[in-house]
LOMARVEX-642521 format. One line per field, with one value per residue: residue in three letters; x negated, y, z of N, C-alpha, C in turn. Coordinates in nm, 2 decimals, always signed. Atoms other than C-alpha are relative to their C-alpha. Layout:
N
res ALA; ...
n_X X; ...
n_Y Y; ...
n_Z Z; ...
ca_X X; ...
ca_Y Y; ...
ca_Z Z; ...
c_X X; ...
c_Y Y; ...
c_Z Z; ...
! end
This chain:
276
res UNK; UNK; UNK; UNK; UNK; UNK; UNK; UNK; UNK; UNK; UNK; UNK; UNK; UNK; UNK; UNK; UNK; UNK; UNK; UNK; UNK; UNK; UNK; UNK; UNK; UNK; UNK; UNK; UNK; UNK; UNK; UNK; UNK; UNK; UNK; UNK; UNK; UNK; UNK; UNK; UNK; UNK; UNK; UNK; UNK; UNK; UNK; UNK; UNK; UNK; UNK; UNK; UNK; UNK; UNK; UNK; UNK; UNK; UNK; UNK; UNK; UNK; UNK; UNK; UNK; UNK; UNK; UNK; UNK; UNK; UNK; UNK; UNK; UNK; UNK; UNK; UNK; UNK; UNK; UNK; UNK; UNK; UNK; UNK; UNK; UNK; UNK; UNK; UNK; UNK; UNK; UNK; UNK; UNK; UNK; UNK; UNK; UNK; UNK; UNK; UNK; UNK; UNK; UNK; UNK; UNK; UNK; UNK; UNK; UNK; UNK; UNK; UNK; UNK; UNK; UNK; UNK; UNK; UNK; UNK; UNK; UNK; UNK; UNK; UNK; UNK; UNK; UNK; UNK; UNK; UNK; UNK; UNK; UNK; UNK; UNK; UNK; UNK; UNK; UNK; UNK; UNK; UNK; UNK; UNK; UNK; UNK; UNK; UNK; UNK; UNK; UNK; UNK; UNK; UNK; UNK; UNK; UNK; UNK; UNK; UNK; UNK; UNK; UNK; UNK; UNK; UNK; UNK; UNK; UNK; UNK; UNK; UNK; UNK; UNK; UNK; UNK; UNK; UNK; UNK; UNK; UNK; UNK; UNK; UNK; UNK; UNK; UNK; UNK; UNK; UNK; UNK; UNK; UNK; UNK; UNK; UNK; UNK; UNK; UNK; UNK; UNK; UNK; UNK; UNK; UNK; UNK; UNK; UNK; UNK; UNK; UNK; UNK; UNK; UNK; UNK; UNK; UNK; UNK; UNK; UNK; UNK; UNK; UNK; UNK; UNK; UNK; UNK; UNK; UNK; UNK; UNK; UNK; UNK; UNK; UNK; UNK; UNK; UNK; UNK; UNK; UNK; UNK; UNK; UNK; UNK; UNK; UNK; UNK; UNK; UNK; UNK; UNK; UNK; UNK; UNK; UNK; UNK; UNK; UNK; UNK; UNK; UNK; UNK; UNK; UNK; UNK; UNK; UNK; UNK; UNK; UNK; UNK; UNK; UNK; UNK
n_X +0.01; -0.01; +0.13; +0.09; -0.03; +0.03; +0.14; +0.03; -0.04; +0.10; +0.13; -0.02; +0.00; +0.14; +0.08; -0.04; +0.06; +0.14; +0.02; -0.04; +0.11; +0.12; -0.02; +0.01; +0.14; +0.06; -0.05; +0.05; +0.15; +0.08; +0.14; +0.06; +0.13; +0.08; +0.12; +0.13; +0.07; +0.12; -0.04; +0.03; +0.13; +0.07; -0.08; +0.01; -0.12; -0.12; -0.03; -0.07; -0.13; -0.07; -0.02; -0.10; -0.13; -0.04; -0.05; -0.10; +0.05; +0.00; +0.08; +0.14; +0.11; +0.11; +0.14; +0.08; +0.03; -0.12; -0.02; +0.11; -0.02; +0.11; -0.02; -0.05; -0.15; -0.06; -0.01; -0.10; -0.13; -0.03; -0.05; -0.13; -0.10; -0.02; -0.09; -0.14; -0.07; -0.04; -0.09; +0.08; +0.05; +0.12; -0.06; +0.11; +0.13; +0.09; +0.04; +0.08; +0.12; +0.00; +0.13; +0.00; -0.02; -0.15; -0.03; +0.00; -0.12; -0.10; -0.02; -0.10; -0.13; -0.03; -0.04; -0.13; -0.10; -0.01; -0.07; -0.13; +0.00; -0.02; +0.07; +0.14; +0.04; +0.14; +0.06; +0.12; +0.07; -0.07; +0.09; -0.09; +0.02; -0.05; -0.15; -0.05; -0.01; -0.11; -0.13; -0.03; -0.04; -0.14; -0.09; +0.00; -0.06; -0.12; +0.02; +0.03; +0.12; -0.03; +0.13; +0.00; +0.07; +0.06; +0.01; +0.00; +0.13; +0.01; -0.02; -0.15; -0.04; -0.10; -0.09; +0.05; +0.10; -0.08; -0.07; +0.10; -0.01; -0.14; -0.06; +0.02; +0.00; -0.13; -0.08; +0.01; +0.11; -0.06; +0.07; -0.02; +0.02; +0.03; -0.05; +0.09; +0.11; -0.05; -0.02; +0.13; +0.06; -0.06; -0.12; -0.13; -0.03; -0.13; +0.02; +0.09; -0.09; -0.09; +0.07; +0.05; -0.10; -0.04; +0.12; +0.05; -0.05; +0.02; +0.03; +0.06; -0.06; +0.11; -0.01; +0.12; +0.00; +0.13; +0.04; +0.14; +0.09; +0.13; +0.00; -0.03; -0.13; +0.01; -0.13; -0.01; -0.13; -0.09; -0.12; -0.08; -0.09; +0.06; +0.11; -0.04; -0.07; -0.14; -0.08; -0.14; -0.03; +0.04; -0.11; -0.12; +0.04; -0.02; -0.14; -0.04; +0.06; -0.03; +0.13; -0.02; +0.13; +0.03; +0.08; +0.08; +0.06; +0.14; +0.08; +0.15; +0.05; +0.05; -0.07; -0.13; +0.03; +0.03; -0.13; -0.09; -0.14; -0.08; +0.00; -0.09; -0.14; -0.04; -0.02; -0.13; -0.10; -0.01; -0.07; -0.14; -0.08; +0.01; -0.04; -0.11
n_Y -0.06; -0.15; -0.05; +0.00; -0.12; -0.12; -0.02; -0.03; -0.14; -0.08; +0.00; -0.08; -0.14; -0.03; -0.02; -0.12; -0.10; -0.01; -0.06; -0.15; -0.07; -0.01; -0.11; -0.13; -0.02; -0.03; -0.13; -0.10; +0.02; -0.12; +0.03; -0.07; -0.06; -0.04; -0.08; +0.06; -0.12; -0.03; -0.12; -0.11; +0.03; -0.12; -0.05; +0.07; +0.07; -0.09; -0.07; +0.10; +0.01; -0.12; +0.01; +0.11; -0.05; -0.10; +0.06; +0.09; +0.13; +0.06; +0.12; -0.04; +0.10; -0.07; +0.04; +0.00; -0.13; -0.05; +0.09; +0.09; +0.13; +0.02; -0.11; +0.05; +0.01; -0.12; -0.10; +0.05; -0.02; -0.14; -0.04; +0.07; -0.08; -0.12; +0.05; +0.02; -0.13; -0.06; +0.09; +0.07; +0.14; +0.05; +0.13; +0.09; -0.08; +0.06; +0.14; +0.03; +0.08; +0.14; +0.05; +0.14; +0.04; +0.00; -0.07; -0.14; -0.02; +0.00; -0.14; -0.06; +0.05; -0.05; -0.14; +0.00; +0.04; -0.11; -0.11; +0.05; +0.03; +0.14; +0.01; -0.06; +0.00; +0.04; +0.03; +0.07; +0.08; +0.13; +0.10; +0.09; +0.01; -0.13; +0.01; +0.10; -0.07; -0.10; +0.07; +0.05; -0.11; -0.02; +0.10; -0.02; -0.13; -0.02; -0.13; +0.02; -0.07; -0.04; -0.02; -0.13; +0.01; -0.12; +0.01; +0.14; +0.07; +0.02; +0.14; +0.03; -0.09; +0.05; +0.09; +0.14; +0.01; +0.00; +0.13; +0.11; +0.01; +0.02; +0.13; +0.11; -0.06; -0.03; -0.10; -0.13; -0.07; -0.05; -0.10; -0.14; -0.03; -0.14; -0.01; -0.07; +0.09; +0.11; -0.06; -0.03; +0.12; +0.05; +0.08; -0.07; +0.01; +0.06; +0.14; +0.06; +0.01; +0.11; +0.13; +0.03; +0.09; -0.03; -0.01; -0.14; -0.05; -0.14; -0.06; -0.13; -0.08; -0.07; +0.01; -0.02; +0.00; -0.01; -0.13; -0.01; -0.08; +0.01; +0.09; +0.14; +0.02; +0.02; +0.01; -0.11; -0.02; -0.11; +0.00; +0.12; -0.01; -0.07; +0.08; +0.12; +0.10; +0.03; -0.01; +0.02; +0.14; +0.05; -0.04; +0.09; +0.13; -0.02; +0.00; +0.13; +0.09; -0.07; +0.00; -0.08; -0.05; -0.14; -0.05; -0.10; -0.10; +0.00; -0.04; +0.01; -0.12; -0.09; -0.12; +0.02; +0.02; -0.13; -0.07; +0.11; -0.03; +0.02; +0.14; +0.08; -0.05; +0.05; +0.15; +0.02; -0.04; +0.10; +0.12; -0.04; -0.02; +0.11; +0.13; +0.05
n_Z +0.13; -0.02; -0.06; +0.11; +0.08; -0.07; +0.00; +0.14; +0.02; -0.07; +0.07; +0.12; -0.05; -0.04; +0.12; +0.06; -0.09; +0.03; +0.14; -0.01; -0.07; +0.09; +0.10; -0.07; -0.03; +0.13; +0.04; -0.10; -0.02; -0.01; -0.03; -0.11; +0.03; -0.12; +0.03; -0.03; -0.04; +0.09; +0.07; -0.09; -0.06; -0.05; -0.11; -0.13; -0.04; -0.03; +0.12; +0.08; -0.06; +0.04; +0.14; +0.02; -0.05; +0.10; +0.12; -0.05; +0.03; -0.13; +0.00; +0.03; +0.01; -0.05; +0.02; -0.13; -0.06; -0.06; -0.11; +0.01; -0.07; -0.10; -0.10; -0.13; +0.00; -0.05; +0.11; +0.09; -0.07; +0.00; +0.13; +0.01; -0.07; +0.08; +0.12; -0.05; -0.03; +0.12; +0.08; +0.10; -0.04; +0.08; +0.03; +0.03; +0.01; +0.09; +0.02; -0.12; +0.03; -0.06; -0.03; +0.01; -0.13; -0.03; -0.12; +0.03; +0.07; -0.10; -0.04; +0.08; -0.04; -0.13; +0.03; +0.06; -0.11; -0.08; +0.08; +0.04; +0.15; +0.04; +0.12; +0.01; +0.13; +0.01; +0.13; -0.04; +0.10; +0.03; -0.06; -0.06; -0.15; -0.05; +0.01; -0.09; -0.13; +0.01; +0.00; -0.14; -0.08; +0.05; -0.06; -0.15; -0.04; +0.09; +0.07; +0.14; +0.07; +0.13; +0.08; +0.08; +0.13; +0.06; +0.15; +0.06; -0.03; -0.15; -0.04; +0.02; +0.10; +0.09; -0.07; +0.00; -0.11; -0.12; -0.01; -0.04; -0.15; -0.05; +0.04; -0.09; -0.13; -0.06; +0.07; -0.07; +0.07; +0.12; +0.08; +0.00; +0.14; +0.04; +0.14; +0.09; +0.04; +0.08; +0.14; +0.06; +0.04; +0.12; -0.03; -0.02; -0.14; -0.02; +0.03; -0.10; -0.12; +0.02; +0.00; -0.13; -0.05; -0.14; -0.08; -0.01; -0.13; -0.01; +0.13; +0.01; +0.10; +0.07; +0.14; +0.07; +0.15; +0.06; +0.06; +0.04; -0.08; +0.06; +0.11; -0.04; -0.06; -0.14; -0.07; -0.09; -0.08; +0.04; -0.07; +0.02; +0.11; +0.12; +0.05; +0.08; -0.08; +0.04; -0.12; +0.03; -0.01; -0.13; -0.09; +0.02; -0.06; -0.14; -0.03; +0.02; -0.11; -0.13; -0.07; -0.12; -0.04; +0.02; +0.11; -0.07; +0.10; -0.01; +0.12; -0.01; +0.06; -0.10; +0.00; -0.07; -0.14; -0.06; -0.02; +0.05; -0.01; +0.12; +0.04; -0.09; +0.03; +0.13; -0.01; -0.07; +0.09; +0.11; -0.04; -0.02; +0.12; +0.10; -0.05; +0.08
ca_X +1.30; +1.41; +1.09; +0.89; +1.08; +1.03; +0.66; +0.64; +0.83; +0.59; +0.29; +0.43; +0.49; +0.13; -0.02; +0.18; +0.07; -0.29; -0.26; -0.08; -0.36; -0.63; -0.46; -0.43; -0.80; -0.90; -0.68; -0.81; -1.18; -1.41; -1.78; -1.98; -2.26; -2.54; -2.88; -3.22; -3.45; -3.74; -3.54; -3.60; -3.96; -4.08; -3.83; -3.86; -3.60; -3.38; -3.39; -3.28; -2.99; -2.88; -2.91; -2.70; -2.43; -2.42; -2.36; -2.12; -2.34; -2.28; -2.47; -2.85; -3.14; -3.44; -3.81; -4.08; -4.16; -3.81; -3.75; -4.05; -4.01; -4.33; -4.21; -4.14; -3.78; -3.71; -3.79; -3.57; -3.28; -3.32; -3.28; -2.99; -2.81; -2.86; -2.72; -2.42; -2.35; -2.34; -2.13; -2.42; -2.55; -2.89; -2.74; -3.08; -3.45; -3.72; -3.89; -4.04; -4.39; -4.43; -4.72; -4.83; -4.80; -4.44; -4.47; -4.56; -4.26; -4.05; -4.09; -3.88; -3.60; -3.62; -3.60; -3.31; -3.13; -3.20; -3.07; -2.77; -2.88; -2.76; -2.99; -3.37; -3.50; -3.84; -4.08; -4.33; -4.59; -4.44; -4.61; -4.43; -4.57; -4.48; -4.12; -4.09; -4.16; -3.92; -3.64; -3.68; -3.64; -3.33; -3.17; -3.28; -3.15; -2.87; -3.00; -3.01; -3.32; -3.28; -3.57; -3.64; -3.76; -4.01; -4.14; -4.15; -4.51; -4.45; -4.41; -4.02; -4.00; -3.76; -3.44; -3.62; -3.90; -3.64; -3.45; -3.77; -3.73; -3.35; -3.28; -3.43; -3.36; -3.09; -2.81; -2.87; -3.18; -3.06; -3.14; -3.18; -3.12; -3.30; -3.10; -3.36; -3.64; -3.43; -3.33; -3.69; -3.79; -3.55; -3.25; -2.88; -2.80; -2.43; -2.54; -2.81; -2.56; -2.32; -2.58; -2.71; -2.39; -2.30; -2.66; -2.69; -2.67; -2.79; -2.83; -3.07; -2.88; -3.14; -3.16; -3.44; -3.51; -3.80; -3.97; -4.28; -4.56; -4.89; -4.79; -4.70; -4.36; -4.31; -4.01; -3.90; -3.64; -3.34; -3.01; -2.77; -2.57; -2.81; -3.05; -3.04; -2.88; -2.55; -2.36; -2.02; -2.02; -2.20; -1.93; -1.67; -1.86; -1.87; -1.50; -1.44; -1.65; -1.50; -1.86; -1.89; -2.26; -2.41; -2.53; -2.82; -2.92; -3.29; -3.55; -3.92; -3.95; -4.16; -3.97; -3.63; -3.79; -3.92; -3.56; -3.32; -2.99; -2.88; -3.00; -2.80; -2.49; -2.48; -2.52; -2.23; -2.02; -2.11; -1.99; -1.67; -1.57; -1.68; -1.56; -1.31
ca_Y -3.98; -3.63; -3.61; -3.69; -3.43; -3.18; -3.24; -3.22; -2.89; -2.75; -2.86; -2.69; -2.37; -2.39; -2.43; -2.15; -1.94; -2.02; -1.94; -1.61; -1.52; -1.60; -1.38; -1.10; -1.14; -1.13; -0.82; -0.64; -0.74; -0.46; -0.50; -0.40; -0.15; -0.10; +0.05; -0.12; +0.12; +0.08; +0.34; +0.57; +0.46; +0.81; +0.87; +0.78; +0.56; +0.84; +1.01; +0.68; +0.66; +1.01; +0.94; +0.62; +0.80; +1.09; +0.85; +0.63; +0.32; +0.09; -0.22; -0.16; -0.38; -0.27; -0.27; -0.32; +0.04; +0.11; -0.20; -0.41; -0.79; -0.76; -0.46; -0.51; -0.62; -0.30; -0.09; -0.31; -0.28; +0.10; +0.12; -0.13; +0.10; +0.40; +0.20; +0.09; +0.44; +0.55; +0.26; +0.10; -0.26; -0.40; -0.70; -0.83; -0.72; -0.78; -0.86; -1.02; -1.16; -1.53; -1.74; -2.10; -2.12; -2.23; -2.08; -1.74; -1.76; -1.83; -1.46; -1.37; -1.59; -1.47; -1.11; -1.19; -1.36; -1.05; -0.81; -1.03; -1.10; -1.42; -1.37; -1.30; -1.19; -1.35; -1.42; -1.68; -1.87; -2.17; -2.41; -2.73; -2.74; -2.37; -2.43; -2.74; -2.53; -2.26; -2.51; -2.66; -2.31; -2.25; -2.56; -2.48; -2.12; -2.16; -1.84; -1.82; -1.73; -1.55; -1.57; -1.23; -1.21; -0.96; -0.94; -1.23; -1.32; -1.32; -1.64; -1.63; -1.42; -1.64; -1.83; -2.16; -2.08; -2.01; -2.33; -2.53; -2.45; -2.44; -2.78; -2.99; -2.76; -2.69; -2.48; -2.21; -2.13; -1.91; -1.60; -1.23; -1.14; -0.82; -0.71; -0.47; -0.73; -1.01; -0.78; -0.67; -1.03; -1.08; -1.24; -1.15; -1.08; -1.19; -1.52; -1.58; -1.51; -1.76; -2.03; -1.99; -2.17; -1.99; -1.96; -1.58; -1.44; -1.09; -0.85; -0.56; -0.29; -0.17; -0.10; -0.09; -0.01; -0.02; +0.31; +0.41; +0.52; +0.60; +0.40; +0.09; -0.06; -0.03; -0.13; +0.18; +0.23; +0.43; +0.53; +0.24; +0.18; +0.37; +0.09; -0.26; -0.45; -0.61; -0.47; -0.48; -0.86; -0.90; -0.70; -0.92; -1.24; -1.10; -1.05; -1.39; -1.56; -1.33; -1.28; -1.15; -1.04; -0.69; -0.50; -0.31; +0.01; +0.00; +0.17; +0.12; +0.46; +0.71; +1.01; +0.87; +0.77; +1.12; +1.25; +0.96; +1.15; +1.17; +0.82; +0.67; +0.89; +0.79; +0.42; +0.44; +0.62; +0.37; +0.07; +0.26; +0.35; +0.03; -0.24; -0.46
ca_Z -1.59; -1.47; -1.28; -1.59; -1.79; -1.52; -1.51; -1.89; -1.88; -1.61; -1.81; -2.12; -1.92; -1.78; -2.12; -2.26; -1.96; -2.03; -2.40; -2.31; -2.06; -2.32; -2.57; -2.32; -2.23; -2.60; -2.66; -2.35; -2.39; -2.29; -2.34; -2.04; -2.11; -1.86; -1.84; -1.87; -1.68; -1.92; -2.10; -1.80; -1.74; -1.69; -1.41; -1.04; -0.87; -0.74; -1.08; -1.25; -1.00; -1.08; -1.45; -1.43; -1.23; -1.48; -1.77; -1.56; -1.61; -1.31; -1.41; -1.39; -1.50; -1.31; -1.41; -1.15; -1.11; -1.00; -0.79; -0.72; -0.64; -0.43; -0.23; +0.15; +0.21; +0.40; +0.09; -0.12; +0.13; +0.14; -0.24; -0.23; +0.01; -0.22; -0.52; -0.31; -0.20; -0.56; -0.68; -0.88; -0.88; -0.98; -1.16; -1.28; -1.32; -1.56; -1.78; -1.47; -1.48; -1.40; -1.28; -1.34; -0.96; -0.87; -0.52; -0.66; -0.88; -0.58; -0.48; -0.78; -0.67; -0.31; -0.44; -0.66; -0.36; -0.15; -0.42; -0.51; -0.87; -1.03; -1.32; -1.38; -1.71; -1.80; -2.08; -1.95; -2.15; -2.33; -2.10; -1.99; -1.63; -1.58; -1.71; -1.50; -1.19; -1.30; -1.37; -1.02; -0.87; -1.09; -0.95; -0.59; -0.59; -0.85; -1.02; -1.39; -1.61; -1.93; -2.19; -2.34; -2.71; -2.84; -3.20; -3.44; -3.36; -2.98; -2.78; -2.81; -3.12; -3.31; -3.20; -3.30; -3.05; -2.78; -2.85; -2.81; -2.44; -2.40; -2.57; -2.29; -1.99; -1.74; -1.89; -1.63; -1.84; -2.13; -2.33; -2.29; -2.65; -2.75; -3.05; -3.18; -3.17; -3.31; -3.60; -3.65; -3.68; -3.97; -3.80; -3.78; -3.42; -3.45; -3.61; -3.35; -3.06; -3.21; -3.26; -2.91; -2.82; -2.49; -2.37; -2.41; -2.05; -2.12; -2.41; -2.47; -2.66; -2.90; -3.27; -3.52; -3.89; -4.12; -4.20; -4.38; -4.15; -4.31; -4.61; -4.41; -4.32; -3.95; -3.73; -3.54; -3.26; -3.37; -3.22; -3.17; -3.49; -3.72; -3.78; -3.93; -3.64; -3.72; -3.43; -3.60; -3.62; -3.29; -3.10; -3.27; -3.16; -2.80; -2.80; -2.95; -2.68; -2.41; -2.31; -1.96; -1.96; -1.98; -2.28; -2.12; -2.32; -2.39; -2.61; -2.67; -2.83; -2.64; -2.76; -2.65; -2.32; -2.26; -2.30; -2.30; -2.25; -2.61; -2.69; -2.40; -2.47; -2.83; -2.74; -2.50; -2.76; -3.04; -2.84; -2.73; -3.08; -3.26; -3.02; -3.20
c_X +0.01; -0.13; -0.10; +0.02; -0.04; -0.15; -0.05; +0.03; -0.10; -0.13; +0.01; -0.01; -0.15; -0.08; +0.03; -0.05; -0.15; -0.03; +0.03; -0.11; -0.12; +0.02; -0.01; -0.15; -0.07; +0.04; -0.06; -0.15; -0.07; -0.14; -0.06; -0.14; -0.07; -0.12; -0.12; -0.10; -0.13; +0.03; -0.03; -0.14; -0.08; +0.07; -0.04; +0.14; +0.12; +0.05; +0.08; +0.15; +0.09; +0.04; +0.11; +0.14; +0.06; +0.07; +0.10; -0.04; -0.02; -0.09; -0.15; -0.09; -0.13; -0.14; -0.07; -0.03; +0.12; +0.05; -0.09; +0.03; -0.10; +0.01; +0.05; +0.15; +0.07; +0.01; +0.11; +0.14; +0.03; +0.05; +0.13; +0.11; +0.03; +0.08; +0.14; +0.07; +0.05; +0.09; -0.07; -0.04; -0.12; +0.04; -0.11; -0.13; -0.09; -0.04; -0.10; -0.11; +0.01; -0.14; +0.01; +0.02; +0.15; +0.03; -0.01; +0.13; +0.12; +0.03; +0.10; +0.14; +0.04; +0.04; +0.14; +0.11; +0.02; +0.09; +0.14; +0.01; +0.02; -0.07; -0.14; -0.04; -0.15; -0.05; -0.13; -0.07; +0.08; -0.08; +0.10; +0.00; +0.06; +0.16; +0.06; +0.02; +0.12; +0.14; +0.03; +0.05; +0.14; +0.10; +0.01; +0.08; +0.13; +0.00; -0.05; -0.13; +0.05; -0.13; +0.02; -0.09; -0.06; -0.01; -0.02; -0.12; -0.02; +0.04; +0.15; +0.06; +0.11; +0.10; -0.05; -0.10; +0.08; +0.07; -0.09; -0.01; +0.14; +0.04; -0.02; +0.01; +0.14; +0.07; +0.00; -0.13; +0.05; -0.08; +0.04; -0.03; -0.03; +0.04; -0.09; -0.11; +0.04; +0.03; -0.13; -0.07; +0.07; +0.13; +0.12; +0.04; +0.13; -0.02; -0.08; +0.08; +0.09; -0.07; -0.07; +0.10; +0.03; -0.12; -0.05; +0.06; -0.02; -0.04; -0.07; +0.06; -0.10; +0.02; -0.13; +0.02; -0.14; -0.02; -0.14; -0.08; -0.14; -0.01; +0.03; +0.14; -0.01; +0.15; +0.01; +0.13; +0.08; +0.12; +0.09; +0.10; -0.05; -0.11; +0.05; +0.07; +0.15; +0.09; +0.15; +0.04; -0.04; +0.11; +0.12; -0.03; +0.01; +0.14; +0.06; -0.03; +0.05; -0.12; +0.00; -0.14; +0.00; -0.08; -0.08; -0.07; -0.15; -0.07; -0.15; -0.06; -0.04; +0.08; +0.14; -0.02; -0.03; +0.13; +0.11; +0.15; +0.08; +0.00; +0.10; +0.14; +0.05; +0.02; +0.13; +0.12; +0.02; +0.08; +0.15; +0.08; -0.01; +0.04; +0.13; +0.13
c_Y +0.15; +0.05; +0.01; +0.12; +0.13; +0.03; +0.04; +0.15; +0.10; +0.00; +0.09; +0.15; +0.04; +0.02; +0.13; +0.12; +0.02; +0.06; +0.15; +0.08; +0.01; +0.11; +0.14; +0.04; +0.05; +0.14; +0.11; +0.00; +0.13; -0.03; +0.09; +0.06; +0.05; +0.06; -0.09; +0.12; +0.02; +0.12; +0.13; -0.02; +0.12; +0.07; -0.08; -0.06; +0.09; +0.07; -0.10; -0.01; +0.11; -0.01; -0.10; +0.06; +0.10; -0.06; -0.11; -0.15; -0.07; -0.12; +0.03; -0.12; +0.07; -0.06; +0.01; +0.13; +0.07; -0.09; -0.12; -0.13; -0.02; +0.11; -0.06; +0.00; +0.13; +0.11; -0.04; +0.03; +0.15; +0.04; -0.06; +0.09; +0.13; -0.04; -0.02; +0.12; +0.07; -0.09; -0.07; -0.14; -0.03; -0.15; -0.10; +0.09; -0.07; +0.10; -0.03; -0.09; -0.13; -0.05; -0.15; -0.06; +0.01; +0.09; +0.15; +0.04; +0.00; +0.14; +0.07; -0.04; +0.05; +0.15; +0.01; -0.04; +0.12; +0.11; -0.04; -0.03; -0.15; -0.03; +0.07; -0.01; -0.02; -0.02; -0.07; -0.06; -0.13; -0.12; -0.10; +0.00; +0.13; -0.01; -0.11; +0.06; +0.10; -0.07; -0.05; +0.12; +0.04; -0.09; +0.02; +0.12; +0.02; +0.15; -0.03; +0.07; +0.03; +0.04; +0.12; -0.03; +0.13; -0.02; -0.14; -0.08; -0.03; -0.14; -0.05; +0.09; -0.04; -0.09; -0.15; -0.01; -0.01; -0.13; -0.11; -0.01; -0.04; -0.15; -0.11; +0.05; +0.02; +0.12; +0.13; +0.08; +0.04; +0.11; +0.14; +0.05; +0.15; +0.02; +0.07; -0.09; -0.11; +0.05; +0.03; -0.12; -0.07; -0.08; +0.08; -0.02; -0.07; -0.15; -0.07; -0.02; -0.12; -0.13; -0.03; -0.08; +0.03; +0.02; +0.14; +0.06; +0.15; +0.05; +0.14; +0.08; +0.09; -0.02; +0.04; +0.01; +0.02; +0.14; +0.00; +0.09; -0.02; -0.10; -0.14; -0.01; -0.03; +0.00; +0.11; +0.00; +0.11; +0.00; -0.12; +0.03; +0.07; -0.08; -0.12; -0.11; -0.01; +0.01; -0.02; -0.14; -0.05; +0.04; -0.09; -0.14; +0.01; -0.01; -0.14; -0.10; +0.05; +0.01; +0.10; +0.05; +0.16; +0.03; +0.12; +0.09; +0.00; +0.06; -0.01; +0.13; +0.10; +0.13; -0.01; -0.02; +0.13; +0.08; -0.09; +0.04; -0.02; -0.14; -0.08; +0.04; -0.05; -0.15; -0.03; +0.03; -0.10; -0.12; +0.04; +0.01; -0.11; -0.14; -0.05; -0.01
c_Z +0.01; +0.05; -0.11; -0.09; +0.07; +0.00; -0.14; -0.02; +0.07; -0.07; -0.12; +0.04; +0.04; -0.12; -0.07; +0.08; -0.03; -0.13; +0.01; +0.07; -0.09; -0.10; +0.06; +0.02; -0.13; -0.04; +0.09; +0.02; -0.01; +0.02; +0.11; -0.04; +0.12; -0.04; +0.04; +0.03; -0.07; -0.08; +0.07; +0.07; +0.05; +0.12; +0.13; +0.03; +0.02; -0.13; -0.09; +0.06; -0.04; -0.15; -0.03; +0.04; -0.10; -0.12; +0.04; -0.04; +0.14; +0.01; -0.04; +0.00; +0.03; -0.05; +0.13; +0.06; +0.07; +0.12; -0.01; +0.08; +0.11; +0.11; +0.14; -0.01; +0.05; -0.11; -0.10; +0.06; +0.00; -0.14; -0.03; +0.06; -0.08; -0.12; +0.04; +0.02; -0.13; -0.09; -0.11; +0.05; -0.09; -0.03; -0.04; +0.00; -0.10; -0.11; +0.11; -0.04; +0.08; +0.01; -0.02; +0.14; +0.04; +0.13; -0.02; -0.07; +0.09; +0.05; -0.09; +0.04; +0.14; -0.01; -0.06; +0.10; +0.09; -0.06; -0.03; -0.15; -0.02; -0.13; +0.01; -0.14; +0.00; -0.14; +0.03; -0.12; -0.02; +0.04; +0.08; +0.16; +0.06; -0.01; +0.09; +0.14; +0.01; +0.00; +0.14; +0.09; -0.05; +0.07; +0.15; +0.04; -0.07; -0.05; -0.14; -0.04; -0.14; -0.08; -0.09; -0.13; -0.03; -0.15; -0.05; +0.03; +0.15; +0.03; -0.02; -0.11; -0.10; +0.08; +0.00; +0.12; +0.14; +0.02; +0.03; +0.15; +0.04; -0.02; +0.11; +0.15; +0.06; -0.07; +0.07; -0.06; -0.14; -0.06; +0.04; -0.14; -0.02; -0.14; -0.09; -0.05; -0.09; -0.14; -0.07; -0.05; -0.12; +0.02; +0.03; +0.14; +0.03; -0.02; +0.11; +0.13; -0.01; +0.01; +0.13; +0.09; +0.15; +0.09; +0.01; +0.13; +0.01; -0.14; +0.02; -0.12; -0.06; -0.15; -0.07; -0.15; -0.05; -0.06; -0.04; +0.09; -0.05; -0.11; +0.03; +0.05; +0.15; +0.06; +0.11; +0.07; -0.06; +0.09; -0.03; -0.11; -0.12; -0.06; -0.08; +0.08; -0.04; +0.12; -0.02; +0.03; +0.14; +0.10; -0.02; +0.06; +0.16; +0.04; -0.02; +0.11; +0.14; +0.09; +0.11; +0.05; -0.02; -0.12; +0.06; -0.11; +0.03; -0.12; +0.03; -0.05; +0.10; +0.00; +0.07; +0.15; +0.07; +0.03; -0.05; +0.00; -0.13; -0.05; +0.07; -0.03; -0.13; +0.00; +0.06; -0.10; -0.12; +0.04; +0.03; -0.12; -0.10; +0.06; -0.08; +0.08
! end
């Protein structure tokens, strides 16, 4: 009987400890802000590295012109050494092009393995055979895929279109939620995040709003927090979920890309001052 009571007491202490740890985690939650290098598309690799260091952004999502999956391994290793020296990490890359040929897609997974990425951002055609091949590679390499969304009329422009793939696939296939584009498509980013039920593995930190251009309504990129995206509630959802992904700062705007310093600095400051 004493043994049973002791076990019960230990179990109660363990549960209390777990609850306490969870509470601490929630209280201490700090969203991770990184850099999608499409924002710095006019820079060379070394310039991107210097830019990331300047803004203290350690988690980097590379586009192909900065780290190419088809480059010789020696070139990739050279760049990895530079990143490591500066305290940076290429945590993922994309939006990576895919092929109907499974073996061509294998190159993406081999590149991810070499770099140390556990996630690849993609936007393939919604083709069953193509997805079958990608899913097989996900299982073989134990590397996640995150489906990126563009505008409403694009192949994955609505959560419904994304779910048409997710619902029947390995749970390591999830979402790279572009907040600007999902907002521009007419959806609430916080609600979409919640309804993806833990399948959001990456976020593009972007904001958009409607402006009149030549008499027509056009969705334009704006500084984070000044557009239509529901960042207040999204940040609350991230904290509630104790989400451990990266919010990668990104812009499609040519003006911001030509001189991204202010855009990136204000994005960092927005998250810092508005996190719950």
